[in-house]
N, C-alpha and C positions, 0 to 999 in steps of 0.2 A: 813627471819624469823621475823624481826622487822615489816615488812609491814603486815604480816599475823596477828600478835598480835594487831597492830593498827586497822586493819580492823575489827577484832572481837570486840574490845573495842568500836569502832564507831557504830557497829550494836547494841550492848547491850545498849549503851547510846541512840540511836535512839528509841529503843523500850521503854526504861524507860522514855523518854521525852514526850511520848504520854499520856495525862491525861485521858485515856479511862477507867481506873479501879478505883473503889471507894477509895482504899487506897492511890492512887497517886494524887488525886485531891488537897490535902492539901499541896503538895510540892511547889506549886507556880512555879516561873521561874527558880528554881535551876537546874533541869535536862537539860533544853534547854540552859541555860547559860553555864553550864559545857560542853555541846556538842559543843557550839559555840567556846569556848576556845580551846577545843581539835582540832576542825577543823582548827582553826587559826594556832595552833602549827604544825599540820601536813602539812599545806600549806607552812609555813615558812621552815620546814624541806625539803619539796620537792623542793622548790626554791633554797635552799642551797646545794642540792645534797646529803643529808644525807640518804635519803631513796632510 
């Protein structure tokens, strides 16, 4: 259950991190930075055996 939710969140963040739309160009590095933090947390959880 948790892995499905994390996968959905990662996909949404990946789509949001692409500055392809006019409204998202002003966001800067925030979406990709958040995506990086989430990926690091998921990797740590995988290594600890929580997922």
